[in-house]
N, C-alpha and C positions, 0 to 999 in steps of 0.2 A: 432223936428227933421223928415225930411224925407228920407225914404230908398227907393230904387229900387231893386228888387230882380230879377235876368234874371233864368228864368229855361225855358228848353226846353219844356217840359210836366208839367202841374199842372191837378188836379182832376177838373172835372171827367175824363179827359183822362190820362190815366197813373197814376196807384195806387200802384206803386212799392215803396221801402222803401224810395228813394230818393225824391219824389214826397210826400208822407206822411211827411218826415222831414221837408221840405220847407212850405208846408203848417203849420204845427203845429208851427213852429217856427215863421212864419206871425203873425199866431192867439194869439201867447202870446204876442209879442212885440207889436203887435196892443192894446192889452187890458192893455199894461204898457204905453200907450200914444204916441206909435212911428209910424208915419204916414208912413204905408207901402202899396207898389205899388209893382206888379210884372208884367213883360213883359213875355209872354208866347205864345205859338202858337195857332193859330185858325184852327179847325178842325168841320166839319159838326156837326150839331148839338149842337154847342156851342156857347154862347153869345159872343158877342166882347168886351163889355164893361160891367162887374157889380162888386158888392162889395160882398166877401165872409168872414163873420166872422171879418170884421173892414178892409180886406185884399181889396186894388181897384186893380183888375183884369183887364190887358190890353192883350188881344188875338188878336195879330198882326202879330208874326212872322210866317214863311213858314218853314216847315220841313217835313221829310219821315215820315209815320202813323203808320210803324210797324219796330221796333228795330230789328226784328229777318229776316228783308227780307233783301235781298243784294242791289236791288234796291231801296230800301227804304233807307239803310244805304248810298248809294252814293249820293242820293239826300239830305239827312241831311247834308253830308259834303260840298256839292257843292253850296247849297243854304242857308243853315242855318244861317251861320256864317255872311254873309253880310247881310241878313235879320236883325239880333241881332243888327249890327252897325247901320243901317239905323234907326230902331225904338228907340235905345237907345238915340242917338243925338236928335231926334225928342220929343221923353217924357222928356229928361232933358232940353231941351230948355223950354218947358211947366210949368215944377215943380221944377227945380234947386234943385235937390237933392243933400243932404249932405254924402251921401254913395251910392254907387253901389256895391251890392253883388251878385255875381256868384255862381249859382248853376250849376251842371252837368259839364262832359267833354265837350260837344260839345260847350256849352255856352263860354267856355275859348277861342274857336277861333274867336268869336266876340269880345273880349277885342277892345274897342275903346279909343281914345286919346282926354280924357275928363278930365277937369280939376278939378277931384272930388276921394277922397280916393276910392280906389277898393279894397274889400275883395274878397277871393275866398273860398267856401266851398270844403274841400277835403273829399267827402263821398264814393269814390271808390277807389280800387287798380287798377283798369283798366287804371287811367290814366298814371300810372308808366309803362305800360308793351304795346307795340305795339298789340300783341296778344290777350290781354285782361284780362288773369287772373293769371299771374305772376308764372305761374306753366313750367318749362321749359322742353321743349319736351313733354309736359302733364303729368308729372310724380313728380317733386319734386319743391318745392320752389327756384323760381329763386332768384339768389342773383348777379348775372353777370352784367357787363356792356354790354349793349344792342347795339353793332354795327352792321352793316347790316348781317355779315357774321354769328354772333351769332343768329340773328333774323331769318335769313334762316333756319339754323338748326333746329333750334326751330317748326319753322312753317311744315317744311316737315316731323317732326316726333309728330305732334300732332294732336289728332283728331278733336279738335273745335279750331274755331277762335271765341273768347267772345262768343256770342251764335249760332254763326253759325256753321254749320255741315263743316269740313273742307275736301272736296272731293278733288279727284285726280286731277281734273280741276282746283280748287284753288292753290294745291301744286305746280304745273308746270306751272301758270301763273305768269311770271316774272313781266309783267306790274302791276298787282293785288297787289303782293307782296310790289313792290317799291313804290307803292302809299299808303300801309297802314303804311310803315315804314314811308314815307315822313310825313305824318299827323301825327305819333307820335313825329318825331324829332320838326315838327313845334309846337305841344301842348307842349313840354318841355321847349321850347324858349318862347312862350307866358307866361307858367305859373310863370316864373322868373320874370315877369313885374307886378306883383301885388303888394300891398302896406301893404296887411296883409293875414296871412292863418289860415283858421279854420280846422283843421282836426279832425275828430270825435273820432278817437282811436289814442294810443299813438305811435301802428303799422303804421299808416299813416303819422305821425308826423316823426317818423324815417326815412321814405322813403323821406320826403322831406329834411330831413338833409343832405341823402345820395347824394340828387339831387344839393345841393349848398346853399339852403335856409339859411337864418340868423336863428338861432332857436328864436332870440330876438322877431321876425315878426311873430310866432307860438303860437297860444295856443290851447291846446286839449279840445272840448267841445263837449261832445258826443251827440248823437240824443235824442230830447225829447219824452218821453212815457208817455201817459196819463194814469197811473196807476191806477186812481180813476176809471176805467172804469171795473177793473178786482175785481170779487168778490173770496173768499176766496174758493181755492179747497174744493170739498165735496165727493170727491172719495173715494171709497174702499182703505183701508189703509194694506189690506192683501194680494192682487194682484196687481203686474205692471199693470198700464193702460198707455200705452206709446204712445204718438203721436208725429207725423212729420210733419212741415210745409214746403214745399220748391219745389223747380222743379224737375219732374221726369227726372231728366238728371244725367250723371255721375259724375261730377263735385260737384254736390250738396250731393253727398255722401249716396244716399238713397239705392244704392245696399250693400255698406258696412254694412248699418243698417239691411238687410235682410240677409245676410251673418253671422251677428251676432247672430239674431236671429234661425238660424238654430243649432247652439250650445249652445242654453240656456237651460239649465234643470231647468227651474223654470217656474210655469205658469203666463203667460201674455196674455194680448190682446193689440194690435196696430192698430191704425189709421194712414193713410197716407192721407194729404191733398196737391195737387198740380196738375200740369199740365206738360205734357212734352212728349219726343219721346220714352222714356221708359216705357210708360205707359203698352201697352200690355206686354212686357217682363217681367216686375215687376208682371202682374197678372199672367203669366205662373211659374215663380218661386215660387210664392206662392201656386199655385196650385199643382206643383210638389213636392215640400219640404214638403205640410201640414203644412204651417205658420198659425197661427191665427192672419192674418192681412188682413185690409179692405182697399182698395183702394177707394179715394173719391177724387171727383172733387175738383178743386180751390176754395175756398169759399171768401166771401167778407169780408173785414177787420174788418167790423162791428160784425162779427159772431165770431170772434176769441175768447173773452172771455169767451163765452157760452160753447166754445170744450172746452178750456183750462179748466175750472171750472170740467170738465167728467174726467180728465186725471191727474195721479200723476206723471209721468216723460215725459220731452221734451227731444228729442234726436235731436241735431243739429250736423249731422255728415260730414260736409262740406270738401272737400280734398282740395279746393282753399283758398288763404286767405281772409276772408269775412272783410269787412270794419269795422262793427259793431257786428250786429245780435240782431235786435231789439226785434225780438220774443224770445230771451233768457231773456232779461228784462221782457218781458210781461208774459211769462212762471213765474216767480218770483213772479211777483205781485199777479197772481193768487194761489200761494203757492204750485205751480207745479216745481219739482225738474228737474234743467235744467243739460244734460249731452251733452257735445260739443267738436268736436276736438280742439285740441289745436293749432290754427293756425289763424294768423290776430288780430282784434280786440276782438276776444270773450276772449282772457286772460286779458282785462281790465274788463270785467264784472264778472268773474266767480274765484273765489279762490277755490282752489280743498279742499273740505272737506264739510262745512256747508253751503258755497254757491254754489252748484253744483259741478261737477267733470268734467276734462278733460281726453282725449286720444290722443294718438297719431295719426293724420289724416290718414287714410284708413286701421287701425289696428282695424280687427275687432273682435280679440282673445282678445284685452286688453278691449274692449266695453263690450262683452261677460262677462269678470271678474268682471266689474264694476257693471254690471247688478246682476251678482249672487249674489256679496257681500252687495250689498244696502239692508239696512234695512229699509222698509218704515215707521215703526213706530218711528224710530229714527231720520227723518226729521224733523227740526225745522221751520214749514209753515212761522211763526212771524217773523224769522230773515230774510226768502226770502223776504216776503212784505216789510220789514222795509229797506232793502237794495235795492228795486227797486224804491223807493220813492227820491233817490237822481238823478232821471232823470226827475224830475218832470219840467214843464214848466216855471212856476213861476222863480225858481231859475237859470235856464240855461239861461233864455231869458234876464235875468238881467247882467248875464255874458258877453253876446255878447253885451247889450246897453253899458255896459261899454268901450268895445272895440270902437264902434262906438264912442262913446264921445270923447276918448283919439285922433282918426284918425281928429275926425272934427276940434278939438282944433289946430292941428298940419297944417291944411289946409291952 
C-alpha cells in the first residue's frame, strides 16, 4: 500500500506536537510495510528529496516560515493551498497512492479532486475556531455557533488571535476580521469533503459530530508516544520536584501555576521550560514573591526524558482545550505524576487518582489543594508507566493501517 501524507511542516522544520506525531506515525507505518511519502514545504537548508526512517520526504510546497508572524500567516493562507494542490497531483500521477492523509489545518485548504480515499487527521481544536483557541472572548470554553456577529464580539474582547497578539489595530480592522472569518467558513466547508476522520481525542471527535460529520466515519486514535525512551523517575520522594513544559503565554496557564505556588505551604522546587512573551513577567513574579522556581529556555525534544527523570510531578495547566497532551503521556512513562487542567483531550489520558489528577482550568486554589494533599510515597509509578504503553507506535499504527485497508477496498 502507498500512502501520501500532507503536512505543512515536517522535521527538522517545525518540531511541534503535530509534526512529531506525523513523523512518528509515518515511521511506524513504514516499519509495518506501508510505503509512506510525505509532501511538505521546502525551506533553506533542507533537502528537496530524502528518506528519513523509511519515509520518502518530498519538500516541494511553499508557505510562510513563521506561524507567529502576521505576514507569514498571510503567505501561508494565500500561497500554500494552491501549492499543495499542484504537487499532490504531480506526486499522485507518479506514484498512484492508495490513500492521501492530510495533517495540519492549512493542508485542508489544499484538498484536491483526485480519485483516491482522503483521510484527515484532526489534531488541533484550532480547526473549529476562527480565532484559534475555542475560548469565547478569551475567558470560557466556547460552545456557541460561530456566526460573524458572535465571532466579532469574541475577537473584540480577546487578547490573542491564535498565537498572535490581538492589538487594537487588529480589533478595528474590519477587512482583517472578515478575512479570518472567511477562512474559517472555507475550512469548515472543506472539512466535510473527506472520506474519513481521525481525531486524536474524544473531545475532538465530539466537535466533529457537532459540525455534522457522520460518526461512522470517525475513529479516535491518540498520538503515538515512544514511551520506551523514558526511564523510570529517580527523583526524591520526600519533596515536590515540579516541572512545566510549554509556552510562556497566558493561555498555556503558566501564571496559574505560579499563583498556585504562592499559596503552597509545602517544600518544593519547580522548573519551567519554554519560551514566549511572558518570560520577563514570570521572572519578576518569581523574584517579588520569592518562589523556588527556575525559568529555563525551551529544550530539544530529545532532552525531555532526561528532564522528566529528575522530577516527580508534571503540571499541565492550560486554560484552552488542548487536543491531546503528549507531555502528559511522557510524564507517565517516566513515572512522573501528571496534574492537568480538566479541559479538552487531557481527560482521555488522566483518570483522577491513580493516573494523575485534574483541576478546573484557571483554578489556582484547587491546584494548590491537590499539591498540598499529594502524598508522593503513595504514587504508584508502575501503574503510570504501564498506562503509558497503550500509546505505543506498533499498536496505534496497526489501527490506522486497518482504516486504510477498509477505505482502499471501497475504492
